[in-house]
C-alpha positions as YAML, in Angstrom:
chain: A
units: angstrom
residues:
- id: 1
  name: UNK
  ca: [162.52, 46.97, 110.76]
- id: 2
  name: UNK
  ca: [164.39, 43.70, 110.37]
- id: 3
  name: UNK
  ca: [163.21, 40.86, 108.16]
- id: 4
  name: UNK
  ca: [161.99, 38.62, 111.01]
- id: 5
  name: UNK
  ca: [159.86, 41.35, 112.55]
- id: 6
  name: UNK
  ca: [158.38, 42.19, 109.16]
- id: 7
  name: UNK
  ca: [157.49, 38.52, 108.53]
- id: 8
  name: UNK
  ca: [155.76, 38.23, 111.93]
- id: 9
  name: UNK
  ca: [153.72, 41.41, 111.42]
- id: 10
  name: UNK
  ca: [152.74, 40.28, 107.91]
- id: 11
  name: UNK
  ca: [151.62, 36.93, 109.30]
- id: 12
  name: UNK
  ca: [149.46, 38.59, 111.97]
- id: 13
  name: UNK
  ca: [147.93, 40.98, 109.44]
- id: 14
  name: UNK
  ca: [147.30, 38.47, 106.65]
- id: 15
  name: UNK
  ca: [145.73, 35.74, 108.82]
- id: 16
  name: UNK
  ca: [142.24, 36.60, 110.10]
- id: 17
  name: UNK
  ca: [141.72, 33.63, 112.42]
- id: 18
  name: UNK
  ca: [143.80, 33.08, 115.60]
- id: 19
  name: UNK
  ca: [144.37, 29.38, 114.86]
- id: 20
  name: UNK
  ca: [145.78, 30.27, 111.44]
- id: 21
  name: UNK
  ca: [147.97, 33.01, 112.97]
- id: 22
  name: UNK
  ca: [149.43, 30.52, 115.44]
- id: 23
  name: UNK
  ca: [149.96, 27.88, 112.73]
- id: 24
  name: UNK
  ca: [151.71, 30.42, 110.47]
- id: 25
  name: UNK
  ca: [153.97, 31.58, 113.31]
- id: 26
  name: UNK
  ca: [154.89, 27.97, 114.08]
- id: 27
  name: UNK
  ca: [155.80, 27.51, 110.40]
- id: 28
  name: UNK
  ca: [158.09, 30.56, 110.65]
- id: 29
  name: UNK
  ca: [159.75, 29.11, 113.76]
- id: 30
  name: UNK
  ca: [160.35, 25.79, 111.96]
- id: 31
  name: UNK
  ca: [161.83, 27.71, 109.02]
- id: 32
  name: UNK
  ca: [164.04, 30.23, 110.89]
- id: 33
  name: UNK
  ca: [164.74, 28.45, 114.18]
- id: 34
  name: UNK
  ca: [163.58, 28.74, 117.78]
- id: 35
  name: UNK
  ca: [165.28, 32.14, 118.20]
- id: 36
  name: UNK
  ca: [162.22, 33.54, 116.42]
- id: 37
  name: UNK
  ca: [160.17, 32.86, 119.59]
- id: 38
  name: UNK
  ca: [161.99, 35.76, 121.24]
- id: 39
  name: UNK
  ca: [161.08, 38.08, 118.35]
- id: 40
  name: UNK
  ca: [157.42, 36.97, 118.33]
- id: 41
  name: UNK
  ca: [157.04, 37.69, 122.04]
- id: 42
  name: UNK
  ca: [158.79, 41.04, 121.67]
- id: 43
  name: UNK
  ca: [156.49, 42.06, 118.79]
- id: 44
  name: UNK
  ca: [153.32, 41.06, 120.66]
- id: 45
  name: UNK
  ca: [154.19, 42.09, 124.22]
- id: 46
  name: UNK
  ca: [157.37, 44.20, 123.99]
- id: 47
  name: UNK
  ca: [158.96, 41.89, 126.58]
- id: 48
  name: UNK
  ca: [162.64, 41.17, 125.94]
- id: 49
  name: UNK
  ca: [163.11, 37.64, 127.30]
- id: 50
  name: UNK
  ca: [166.22, 35.43, 127.14]
- id: 51
  name: UNK
  ca: [166.15, 32.94, 124.26]
- id: 52
  name: UNK
  ca: [165.43, 29.81, 126.31]
- id: 53
  name: UNK
  ca: [162.76, 31.52, 128.42]
- id: 54
  name: UNK
  ca: [161.14, 33.01, 125.30]
- id: 55
  name: UNK
  ca: [160.93, 29.58, 123.65]
- id: 56
  name: UNK
  ca: [159.39, 28.02, 126.77]
- id: 57
  name: UNK
  ca: [156.89, 30.89, 127.15]
- id: 58
  name: UNK
  ca: [155.85, 30.69, 123.49]
- id: 59
  name: UNK
  ca: [154.84, 27.03, 123.64]
- id: 60
  name: UNK
  ca: [153.10, 27.60, 126.97]
- id: 61
  name: UNK
  ca: [151.17, 30.51, 125.38]
- id: 62
  name: UNK
  ca: [150.06, 28.26, 122.50]
- id: 63
  name: UNK
  ca: [148.78, 25.73, 125.04]
- id: 64
  name: UNK
  ca: [147.24, 28.49, 127.17]
- id: 65
  name: UNK
  ca: [145.39, 29.85, 124.11]
- id: 66
  name: UNK
  ca: [143.80, 26.45, 123.48]
- id: 67
  name: UNK
  ca: [142.80, 25.92, 127.12]
- id: 68
  name: UNK
  ca: [141.48, 29.47, 127.64]
- id: 69
  name: UNK
  ca: [139.41, 29.36, 124.43]
- id: 70
  name: UNK
  ca: [137.83, 26.07, 125.53]
- id: 71
  name: UNK
  ca: [137.10, 27.53, 128.96]
- id: 72
  name: UNK
  ca: [135.18, 30.59, 127.67]
- id: 73
  name: UNK
  ca: [133.50, 28.70, 124.84]
- id: 74
  name: UNK
  ca: [134.85, 30.78, 121.94]
- id: 75
  name: UNK
  ca: [138.12, 31.23, 120.05]
- id: 76
  name: UNK
  ca: [140.14, 34.02, 121.66]
- id: 77
  name: UNK
  ca: [142.74, 36.12, 119.88]
- id: 78
  name: UNK
  ca: [146.40, 35.25, 120.33]
- id: 79
  name: UNK
  ca: [146.95, 38.67, 121.94]
- id: 80
  name: UNK
  ca: [144.21, 38.01, 124.54]
- id: 81
  name: UNK
  ca: [145.71, 34.65, 125.47]
- id: 82
  name: UNK
  ca: [149.19, 36.15, 125.67]
- id: 83
  name: UNK
  ca: [148.00, 39.04, 127.85]
- id: 84
  name: UNK
  ca: [146.25, 36.61, 130.22]
- id: 85
  name: UNK
  ca: [149.32, 34.36, 130.30]
- id: 86
  name: UNK
  ca: [151.79, 37.12, 131.14]
- id: 87
  name: UNK
  ca: [149.40, 38.81, 133.61]
- id: 88
  name: UNK
  ca: [148.24, 35.77, 135.60]
- id: 89
  name: UNK
  ca: [150.12, 32.60, 134.66]
- id: 90
  name: UNK
  ca: [153.73, 33.87, 134.49]
- id: 91
  name: UNK
  ca: [153.19, 37.34, 136.05]
- id: 92
  name: UNK
  ca: [155.71, 39.04, 133.72]
- id: 93
  name: UNK
  ca: [153.25, 41.95, 133.34]
- id: 94
  name: UNK
  ca: [151.45, 43.55, 136.29]
- id: 95
  name: UNK
  ca: [149.46, 46.31, 134.58]
- id: 96
  name: UNK
  ca: [148.89, 45.57, 130.87]
- id: 97
  name: UNK
  ca: [147.91, 48.38, 128.51]
- id: 98
  name: UNK
  ca: [145.85, 48.01, 125.33]
- id: 99
  name: UNK
  ca: [147.51, 49.65, 122.30]
- id: 100
  name: UNK
  ca: [146.77, 49.17, 118.61]
- id: 101
  name: UNK
  ca: [149.69, 47.15, 117.25]
- id: 102
  name: UNK
  ca: [150.11, 49.10, 114.03]
- id: 103
  name: UNK
  ca: [150.03, 52.43, 115.89]
- id: 104
  name: UNK
  ca: [152.62, 51.07, 118.30]
- id: 105
  name: UNK
  ca: [154.83, 49.86, 115.42]
- id: 106
  name: UNK
  ca: [154.56, 53.26, 113.73]
- id: 107
  name: UNK
  ca: [155.69, 54.94, 116.96]
- id: 108
  name: UNK
  ca: [158.62, 52.52, 117.26]
- id: 109
  name: UNK
  ca: [159.51, 53.23, 113.65]
- id: 110
  name: UNK
  ca: [159.57, 56.99, 114.30]
- id: 111
  name: UNK
  ca: [161.88, 56.49, 117.29]
- id: 112
  name: UNK
  ca: [164.27, 54.37, 115.22]
- id: 113
  name: UNK
  ca: [164.55, 56.70, 112.20]
- id: 114
  name: UNK
  ca: [166.91, 59.65, 111.76]
- id: 115
  name: UNK
  ca: [164.53, 62.52, 111.04]
- id: 116
  name: UNK
  ca: [166.76, 64.27, 108.47]
- id: 117
  name: UNK
  ca: [167.89, 61.39, 106.27]
- id: 118
  name: UNK
  ca: [165.13, 58.82, 106.72]
- id: 119
  name: UNK
  ca: [167.80, 56.23, 107.53]
- id: 120
  name: UNK
  ca: [167.93, 54.19, 110.73]
- id: 121
  name: UNK
  ca: [169.61, 55.87, 113.67]
- id: 122
  name: UNK
  ca: [172.83, 54.74, 115.35]
- id: 123
  name: UNK
  ca: [171.08, 52.84, 118.15]
- id: 124
  name: UNK
  ca: [169.17, 50.73, 115.61]
- id: 125
  name: UNK
  ca: [172.40, 50.12, 113.69]
- id: 126
  name: UNK
  ca: [174.23, 48.87, 116.78]
- id: 127
  name: UNK
  ca: [171.38, 46.52, 117.71]
- id: 128
  name: UNK
  ca: [171.00, 45.16, 114.17]
- id: 129
  name: UNK
  ca: [174.74, 44.60, 113.79]
- id: 130
  name: UNK
  ca: [174.79, 42.33, 116.84]
- id: 131
  name: UNK
  ca: [171.67, 40.48, 115.64]
- id: 132
  name: UNK
  ca: [172.87, 40.05, 112.06]
- id: 133
  name: UNK
  ca: [176.31, 38.84, 113.16]
- id: 134
  name: UNK
  ca: [174.69, 36.23, 115.41]
- id: 135
  name: UNK
  ca: [172.51, 35.12, 112.50]
- id: 136
  name: UNK
  ca: [175.51, 34.99, 110.13]
- id: 137
  name: UNK
  ca: [177.45, 32.88, 112.63]
- id: 138
  name: UNK
  ca: [174.51, 30.52, 113.15]
- id: 139
  name: UNK
  ca: [173.92, 30.05, 109.42]
- id: 140
  name: UNK
  ca: [177.61, 30.03, 108.44]
- id: 141
  name: UNK
  ca: [176.99, 32.90, 106.01]
- id: 142
  name: UNK
  ca: [179.03, 36.07, 105.28]
- id: 143
  name: UNK
  ca: [178.11, 39.59, 106.32]
- id: 144
  name: UNK
  ca: [179.64, 42.86, 105.13]
- id: 145
  name: UNK
  ca: [179.79, 46.29, 106.71]
- id: 146
  name: UNK
  ca: [180.22, 49.48, 104.68]
- id: 147
  name: UNK
  ca: [181.30, 52.74, 106.29]
- id: 148
  name: UNK
  ca: [180.95, 55.74, 103.99]
- id: 149
  name: UNK
  ca: [181.68, 59.40, 104.56]
- id: 150
  name: UNK
  ca: [180.89, 62.47, 102.46]
- id: 151
  name: UNK
  ca: [184.11, 64.03, 101.14]
- id: 152
  name: UNK
  ca: [184.73, 67.69, 102.05]
- id: 153
  name: UNK
  ca: [181.28, 68.01, 103.61]
- id: 154
  name: UNK
  ca: [182.50, 70.80, 105.89]
- id: 155
  name: UNK
  ca: [183.27, 72.84, 102.76]
- id: 156
  name: UNK
  ca: [179.62, 72.52, 101.68]
- id: 157
  name: UNK
  ca: [178.35, 73.68, 105.07]
- id: 158
  name: UNK
  ca: [180.85, 76.54, 105.34]
- id: 159
  name: UNK
  ca: [180.34, 77.88, 101.81]
- id: 160
  name: UNK
  ca: [176.67, 77.17, 101.07]
- id: 161
  name: UNK
  ca: [175.16, 76.90, 104.55]
- id: 162
  name: UNK
  ca: [173.70, 74.11, 106.64]
- id: 163
  name: UNK
  ca: [170.51, 73.99, 104.57]
- id: 164
  name: UNK
  ca: [172.62, 72.97, 101.60]
- id: 165
  name: UNK
  ca: [174.39, 70.39, 103.75]
- id: 166
  name: UNK
  ca: [171.05, 68.97, 104.86]
- id: 167
  name: UNK
  ca: [169.90, 68.75, 101.23]
- id: 168
  name: UNK
  ca: [173.07, 66.86, 100.29]
- id: 169
  name: UNK
  ca: [172.56, 64.39, 103.14]
- id: 170
  name: UNK
  ca: [168.94, 63.81, 102.12]
- id: 171
  name: UNK
  ca: [169.83, 63.17, 98.47]
- id: 172
  name: UNK
  ca: [172.71, 60.84, 99.31]
- id: 173
  name: UNK
  ca: [170.50, 58.91, 101.74]
- id: 174
  name: UNK
  ca: [167.75, 58.67, 99.12]
- id: 175
  name: UNK
  ca: [170.20, 57.08, 96.66]
- id: 176
  name: UNK
  ca: [171.30, 54.55, 99.29]
- id: 177
  name: UNK
  ca: [167.71, 53.70, 100.26]
- id: 178
  name: UNK
  ca: [166.83, 53.16, 96.60]
- id: 179
  name: UNK
  ca: [169.78, 50.84, 95.94]
- id: 180
  name: UNK
  ca: [169.77, 48.73, 99.11]
- id: 181
  name: UNK
  ca: [167.68, 45.60, 99.67]
- id: 182
  name: UNK
  ca: [164.82, 45.42, 102.19]
- id: 183
  name: UNK
  ca: [166.88, 43.20, 104.49]
- id: 184
  name: UNK
  ca: [169.87, 45.59, 104.54]
- id: 185
  name: UNK
  ca: [170.24, 48.19, 107.30]
- id: 186
  name: UNK
  ca: [171.42, 51.68, 106.31]
- id: 187
  name: UNK
  ca: [171.98, 54.03, 109.25]
- id: 188
  name: UNK
  ca: [173.21, 57.53, 109.89]
- id: 189
  name: UNK
  ca: [176.20, 56.73, 112.09]
- id: 190
  name: UNK
  ca: [177.42, 60.27, 112.69]
- id: 191
  name: UNK
  ca: [177.18, 63.74, 111.16]
- id: 192
  name: UNK
  ca: [178.01, 62.87, 107.55]
- id: 193
  name: UNK
  ca: [178.83, 59.19, 108.10]
- id: 194
  name: UNK
  ca: [176.57, 56.37, 106.98]
- id: 195
  name: UNK
  ca: [176.92, 52.68, 107.86]
- id: 196
  name: UNK
  ca: [175.32, 49.87, 105.86]
- id: 197
  name: UNK
  ca: [174.93, 46.26, 107.04]
- id: 198
  name: UNK
  ca: [174.70, 43.78, 104.15]
- id: 199
  name: UNK
  ca: [173.53, 40.36, 105.34]
- id: 200
  name: UNK
  ca: [174.45, 37.24, 103.36]
- id: 201
  name: UNK
  ca: [176.97, 39.32, 101.36]
- id: 202
  name: UNK
  ca: [180.73, 38.80, 101.01]
- id: 203
  name: UNK
  ca: [183.14, 41.74, 100.72]
- id: 204
  name: UNK
  ca: [183.46, 41.54, 96.94]
- id: 205
  name: UNK
  ca: [179.70, 41.63, 96.45]
- id: 206
  name: UNK
  ca: [179.68, 44.55, 98.90]
- id: 207
  name: UNK
  ca: [182.34, 46.27, 96.78]
- id: 208
  name: UNK
  ca: [180.09, 46.10, 93.69]
- id: 209
  name: UNK
  ca: [177.19, 47.54, 95.70]
- id: 210
  name: UNK
  ca: [179.32, 50.32, 97.22]
- id: 211
  name: UNK
  ca: [180.73, 51.23, 93.80]
- id: 212
  name: UNK
  ca: [177.19, 51.59, 92.48]
- id: 213
  name: UNK
  ca: [176.45, 54.04, 95.29]
- id: 214
  name: UNK
  ca: [179.71, 55.93, 94.75]
- id: 215
  name: UNK
  ca: [179.13, 56.38, 91.01]
- id: 216
  name: UNK
  ca: [175.54, 57.58, 91.41]
- id: 217
  name: UNK
  ca: [176.57, 60.12, 94.05]
- id: 218
  name: UNK
  ca: [179.51, 61.33, 91.94]
- id: 219
  name: UNK
  ca: [177.12, 61.89, 89.01]
- id: 220
  name: UNK
  ca: [174.57, 63.67, 91.21]
- id: 221
  name: UNK
  ca: [174.19, 67.45, 90.78]
- id: 222
  name: UNK
  ca: [172.36, 69.65, 93.28]
- id: 223
  name: UNK
  ca: [171.14, 73.14, 92.49]
- id: 224
  name: UNK
  ca: [171.01, 75.34, 95.57]
- id: 225
  name: UNK
  ca: [170.65, 79.15, 95.63]
- id: 226
  name: UNK
  ca: [171.97, 79.47, 92.06]
- id: 227
  name: UNK
  ca: [174.92, 77.21, 92.84]
- id: 228
  name: UNK
  ca: [175.61, 73.71, 91.55]
- id: 229
  name: UNK
  ca: [176.89, 71.47, 94.31]
- id: 230
  name: UNK
  ca: [178.90, 68.35, 93.54]
- id: 231
  name: UNK
  ca: [179.71, 65.76, 96.16]
- id: 232
  name: UNK
  ca: [181.66, 62.51, 96.37]
- id: 233
  name: UNK
  ca: [181.97, 59.81, 98.99]
- id: 234
  name: UNK
  ca: [184.71, 57.59, 100.34]
- id: 235
  name: UNK
  ca: [183.84, 54.15, 101.66]
- id: 236
  name: UNK
  ca: [185.49, 51.31, 103.56]
- id: 237
  name: UNK
  ca: [184.38, 47.68, 103.66]
- id: 238
  name: UNK
  ca: [185.09, 44.87, 106.11]
- id: 239
  name: UNK
  ca: [183.42, 41.45, 106.20]
- id: 240
  name: UNK
  ca: [182.58, 38.66, 108.60]
- id: 241
  name: UNK
  ca: [184.20, 36.15, 108.97]
- id: 242
  name: UNK
  ca: [187.01, 37.07, 106.56]
- id: 243
  name: UNK
  ca: [188.14, 40.26, 108.33]
- id: 244
  name: UNK
  ca: [186.62, 40.09, 111.81]
- id: 245
  name: UNK
  ca: [184.85, 37.73, 114.20]
- id: 246
  name: UNK
  ca: [182.83, 40.21, 116.26]
- id: 247
  name: UNK
  ca: [181.13, 43.59, 115.95]
- id: 248
  name: UNK
  ca: [183.96, 45.59, 117.58]
- id: 249
  name: UNK
  ca: [186.62, 44.28, 115.19]
- id: 250
  name: UNK
  ca: [184.27, 44.61, 112.21]
- id: 251
  name: UNK
  ca: [183.55, 48.27, 113.03]
- id: 252
  name: UNK
  ca: [187.22, 49.00, 113.58]
- id: 253
  name: UNK
  ca: [188.33, 47.37, 110.33]
- id: 254
  name: UNK
  ca: [185.61, 48.99, 108.21]
- id: 255
  name: UNK
  ca: [186.58, 52.31, 109.76]
- id: 256
  name: UNK
  ca: [190.23, 51.71, 108.89]
- id: 257
  name: UNK
  ca: [189.29, 50.84, 105.30]
- id: 258
  name: UNK
  ca: [187.38, 54.14, 105.09]
- id: 259
  name: UNK
  ca: [190.44, 55.91, 106.48]
- id: 260
  name: UNK
  ca: [192.52, 54.27, 103.72]
- id: 261
  name: UNK
  ca: [190.11, 55.49, 101.03]
- id: 262
  name: UNK
  ca: [190.41, 59.05, 102.37]
- id: 263
  name: UNK
  ca: [194.17, 58.79, 102.56]
- id: 264
  name: UNK
  ca: [194.46, 57.58, 98.97]
- id: 265
  name: UNK
  ca: [192.66, 60.51, 97.37]
- id: 266
  name: UNK
  ca: [188.96, 60.18, 98.32]
- id: 267
  name: UNK
  ca: [186.06, 59.30, 96.01]
- id: 268
  name: UNK
  ca: [187.17, 55.69, 96.47]
- id: 269
  name: UNK
  ca: [185.88, 52.42, 97.90]
- id: 270
  name: UNK
  ca: [188.54, 50.57, 99.89]
- id: 271
  name: UNK
  ca: [188.51, 46.94, 101.07]
- id: 272
  name: UNK
  ca: [190.06, 46.16, 104.44]
- id: 273
  name: UNK
  ca: [193.40, 44.38, 104.07]
- id: 274
  name: UNK
  ca: [195.13, 43.49, 107.33]
- id: 275
  name: UNK
  ca: [198.49, 42.64, 105.79]
- id: 276
  name: UNK
  ca: [198.87, 46.04, 104.11]
- id: 277
  name: UNK
  ca: [198.13, 48.45, 106.93]
- id: 278
  name: UNK
  ca: [199.74, 51.83, 106.49]
- id: 279
  name: UNK
  ca: [199.03, 54.95, 108.49]
- id: 280
  name: UNK
  ca: [198.86, 58.61, 107.63]
- id: 281
  name: UNK
  ca: [200.86, 60.84, 109.98]
- id: 282
  name: UNK
  ca: [199.94, 64.52, 110.34]
- id: 283
  name: UNK
  ca: [201.65, 67.47, 111.99]
- id: 284
  name: UNK
  ca: [200.18, 67.78, 115.47]
- id: 285
  name: UNK
  ca: [201.55, 70.36, 117.90]
- id: 286
  name: UNK
  ca: [199.56, 70.21, 121.12]
- id: 287
  name: UNK
  ca: [200.27, 69.96, 124.83]
- id: 288
  name: UNK
  ca: [199.99, 66.38, 126.11]
- id: 289
  name: UNK
  ca: [199.66, 64.99, 129.60]
- id: 290
  name: UNK
  ca: [201.95, 61.97, 130.05]
- id: 291
  name: UNK
  ca: [201.91, 59.57, 133.00]
- id: 292
  name: UNK
  ca: [204.35, 56.65, 133.38]
- id: 293
  name: UNK
  ca: [202.56, 53.41, 134.26]
- id: 294
  name: UNK
  ca: [203.65, 50.27, 136.05]
- id: 295
  name: UNK
  ca: [205.38, 51.71, 139.11]
- id: 296
  name: UNK
  ca: [203.47, 52.85, 142.20]
- id: 297
  name: UNK
  ca: [205.73, 55.82, 142.92]
- id: 298
  name: UNK
  ca: [205.31, 57.11, 139.34]
- id: 299
  name: UNK
  ca: [201.53, 56.76, 139.52]
- id: 300
  name: UNK
  ca: [201.47, 59.13, 142.50]
- id: 301
  name: UNK
  ca: [203.30, 61.86, 140.60]
- id: 302
  name: UNK
  ca: [201.58, 64.66, 138.71]
- id: 303
  name: UNK
  ca: [201.40, 63.96, 134.97]
- id: 304
  name: UNK
  ca: [204.14, 65.48, 132.82]
- id: 305
  name: UNK
  ca: [203.19, 68.08, 130.20]
- id: 306
  name: UNK
  ca: [204.93, 67.51, 126.87]
- id: 307
  name: UNK
  ca: [204.70, 69.05, 123.39]
- id: 308
  name: UNK
  ca: [203.65, 66.70, 120.60]
- id: 309
  name: UNK
  ca: [205.05, 66.83, 117.05]
- id: 310
  name: UNK
  ca: [202.96, 64.47, 114.94]
- id: 311
  name: UNK
  ca: [200.14, 61.97, 115.22]
- id: 312
  name: UNK
  ca: [198.77, 58.89, 113.44]
- id: 313
  name: UNK
  ca: [196.50, 55.95, 114.25]
- id: 314
  name: UNK
  ca: [199.54, 53.89, 115.25]
- id: 315
  name: UNK
  ca: [201.04, 56.38, 117.71]
- id: 316
  name: UNK
  ca: [202.30, 59.86, 118.56]
- id: 317
  name: UNK
  ca: [205.67, 61.63, 118.62]
- id: 318
  name: UNK
  ca: [206.52, 64.22, 121.29]
- id: 319
  name: UNK
  ca: [209.56, 66.11, 122.57]
- id: 320
  name: UNK
  ca: [210.73, 65.52, 126.14]
- id: 321
  name: UNK
  ca: [213.25, 67.29, 128.36]
- id: 322
  name: UNK
  ca: [214.34, 63.96, 129.82]
- id: 323
  name: UNK
  ca: [214.86, 60.47, 128.45]
- id: 324
  name: UNK
  ca: [212.15, 57.82, 128.83]
- id: 325
  name: UNK
  ca: [213.34, 54.24, 128.47]
- id: 326
  name: UNK
  ca: [212.26, 52.01, 125.60]
- id: 327
  name: UNK
  ca: [209.24, 49.76, 126.29]
- id: 328
  name: UNK
  ca: [208.03, 52.02, 129.10]
- id: 329
  name: UNK
  ca: [204.23, 51.99, 129.32]
- id: 330
  name: UNK
  ca: [202.58, 55.40, 129.35]
- id: 331
  name: UNK
  ca: [199.13, 56.92, 129.72]
- id: 332
  name: UNK
  ca: [198.62, 59.80, 127.25]
- id: 333
  name: UNK
  ca: [195.87, 62.41, 127.42]
- id: 334
  name: UNK
  ca: [195.30, 64.08, 124.03]
- id: 335
  name: UNK
  ca: [193.11, 67.15, 123.52]
- id: 336
  name: UNK
  ca: [191.58, 67.16, 120.04]
- id: 337
  name: UNK
  ca: [190.18, 70.41, 118.72]
- id: 338
  name: UNK
  ca: [186.41, 70.53, 119.03]
- id: 339
  name: UNK
  ca: [186.12, 67.28, 120.98]
- id: 340
  name: UNK
  ca: [186.56, 65.65, 124.36]
- id: 341
  name: UNK
  ca: [190.07, 64.63, 125.49]
- id: 342
  name: UNK
  ca: [191.16, 61.09, 124.58]
- id: 343
  name: UNK
  ca: [192.89, 58.92, 127.17]
- id: 344
  name: UNK
  ca: [195.17, 56.35, 125.51]
- id: 345
  name: UNK
  ca: [197.79, 53.83, 126.58]
- id: 346
  name: UNK
  ca: [201.02, 53.37, 124.69]
- id: 347
  name: UNK
  ca: [204.53, 52.00, 124.78]
- id: 348
  name: UNK
  ca: [207.79, 53.85, 124.10]
- id: 349
  name: UNK
  ca: [208.97, 52.51, 120.73]
- id: 350
  name: UNK
  ca: [211.60, 55.10, 119.82]
- id: 351
  name: UNK
  ca: [214.00, 57.38, 121.73]
- id: 352
  name: UNK
  ca: [216.26, 59.83, 119.87]
- id: 353
  name: UNK
  ca: [218.50, 62.51, 121.42]
- id: 354
  name: UNK
  ca: [218.27, 65.89, 119.67]
- id: 355
  name: UNK
  ca: [220.94, 68.55, 119.17]
- id: 356
  name: UNK
  ca: [219.28, 70.82, 121.73]
- id: 357
  name: UNK
  ca: [219.73, 68.16, 124.42]
- id: 358
  name: UNK
  ca: [216.08, 67.14, 124.44]
- id: 359
  name: UNK
  ca: [214.63, 63.82, 123.27]
- id: 360
  name: UNK
  ca: [212.15, 62.72, 120.61]
- id: 361
  name: UNK
  ca: [209.92, 60.07, 122.17]
- id: 362
  name: UNK
  ca: [207.85, 57.90, 119.81]
- id: 363
  name: UNK
  ca: [204.84, 56.13, 121.32]
- id: 364
  name: UNK
  ca: [203.08, 53.13, 119.77]
- id: 365
  name: UNK
  ca: [199.44, 53.06, 120.87]
- id: 366
  name: UNK
  ca: [198.25, 49.81, 122.41]
- id: 367
  name: UNK
  ca: [195.04, 48.26, 121.04]
- id: 368
  name: UNK
  ca: [192.85, 51.26, 120.30]
- id: 369
  name: UNK
  ca: [189.52, 50.04, 118.97]
- id: 370
  name: UNK
  ca: [185.90, 51.06, 118.61]
- id: 371
  name: UNK
  ca: [184.82, 54.61, 119.36]
- id: 372
  name: UNK
  ca: [188.27, 55.98, 120.27]
- id: 373
  name: UNK
  ca: [189.80, 54.68, 117.04]
- id: 374
  name: UNK
  ca: [186.90, 56.11, 115.05]
- id: 375
  name: UNK
  ca: [187.27, 59.55, 116.68]
- id: 376
  name: UNK
  ca: [191.02, 59.59, 116.05]
- id: 377
  name: UNK
  ca: [190.83, 58.50, 112.39]
- id: 378
  name: UNK
  ca: [188.04, 61.00, 111.70]
- id: 379
  name: UNK
  ca: [190.09, 63.81, 113.26]
- id: 380
  name: UNK
  ca: [193.15, 62.96, 111.13]
- id: 381
  name: UNK
  ca: [191.06, 62.90, 107.93]
- id: 382
  name: UNK
  ca: [189.43, 66.23, 108.85]
- id: 383
  name: UNK
  ca: [192.83, 67.86, 109.38]
- id: 384
  name: UNK
  ca: [193.97, 66.67, 105.96]
- id: 385
  name: UNK
  ca: [190.81, 68.04, 104.33]
- id: 386
  name: UNK
  ca: [191.29, 71.37, 106.12]
- id: 387
  name: UNK
  ca: [194.83, 71.66, 104.78]
- id: 388
  name: UNK
  ca: [193.59, 70.96, 101.25]
- id: 389
  name: UNK
  ca: [190.87, 73.60, 101.49]
- id: 390
  name: UNK
  ca: [193.20, 76.40, 102.61]
- id: 391
  name: UNK
  ca: [195.79, 75.34, 100.01]
- id: 392
  name: UNK
  ca: [198.59, 74.76, 102.46]
- id: 393
  name: UNK
  ca: [200.86, 71.73, 102.22]
- id: 394
  name: UNK
  ca: [200.55, 69.04, 104.84]
- id: 395
  name: UNK
  ca: [202.83, 66.13, 105.48]
- id: 396
  name: UNK
  ca: [201.67, 62.66, 104.42]
- id: 397
  name: UNK
  ca: [203.85, 59.86, 105.80]
- id: 398
  name: UNK
  ca: [202.91, 56.20, 105.42]
- id: 399
  name: UNK
  ca: [203.78, 53.98, 108.36]
- id: 400
  name: UNK
  ca: [203.50, 50.31, 109.12]
- id: 401
  name: UNK
  ca: [201.98, 48.98, 112.34]
- id: 402
  name: UNK
  ca: [205.39, 47.90, 113.58]
- id: 403
  name: UNK
  ca: [206.97, 49.71, 116.51]
- id: 404
  name: UNK
  ca: [209.88, 50.68, 114.26]
- id: 405
  name: UNK
  ca: [207.54, 53.19, 112.58]
- id: 406
  name: UNK
  ca: [208.90, 55.68, 115.08]
...
């Protein structure tokens, strides 16, 4: 539950008389801005109105409450006046239903919480990130995003069972919930991934907070079925407005910072640094589907099947029977083990003829962001962890974002 919603509910609960409730809500609006009208109406009616319409409706409801109370000869509750307004005056609601507010809020809370960890779920995280970024922009204040991931979590599940894995997740989440502020949002983003939104916090303050989490988790010991389980985390941090101006870029950059922490040995907190991007390349031998873009006759052809050699966040290298010209735009379909195929666009950045008469073709991916980038970086980190666990060497190559990487 965000801070604004909590303040509104507290106001409604603490004030017994409708006039005092309305006066207190008006004070909140004067303090936090007219955008709070939208939240008030959503709390009381569950209607999601545009900002301008919500503000207009709120002041009309205040007036309607006064007029309706005078008409019936007694002071009506704010909820009664609002129900009458939306049912008859504005006709936003055709068939209103009476529900106890606290019971309704408890139900909403249950729907927004991840049952295992007690953290917010991903849907709540995505909604809060948009809201908090808008608030940070309006108030000219910083906001930081932390992505953290449990190191070698698959090893815990494989060797001690999923019950042990669940226990680890619960304990880690408990530590985070204890350390975070009320206004911060901590959410289970994926299986063993947790995202934390820190409002009014720059990236260096976020680093101190993330380090506190990392140290406590590193010192944590879990006893399970006569085994002592130790766990560590890696974390990445990106901040608004220093590193990104919107939620997509912020997610992508925090994810890359997490990727950097994994790449540099794990059990680390990494700050996003745009000027020092380097990528980890792994051996990757899979069949790819390649389609040349930009020419109508090529688009009608069946995609070519090629054999890849290695993969990183910046691009992919594959072997081709025929030459493909530099700067050619391609569509690449990549099948990742245990997941859905990824469809990416890229540009030929390197062509090298081999002794066997074939060609190495290096592709630089073009603007992969958001979910696809997250899936790809997670896959690369998982492959590195798998190689470590079975004690086989893997190849770590650091690349810049430039096309010359290939």
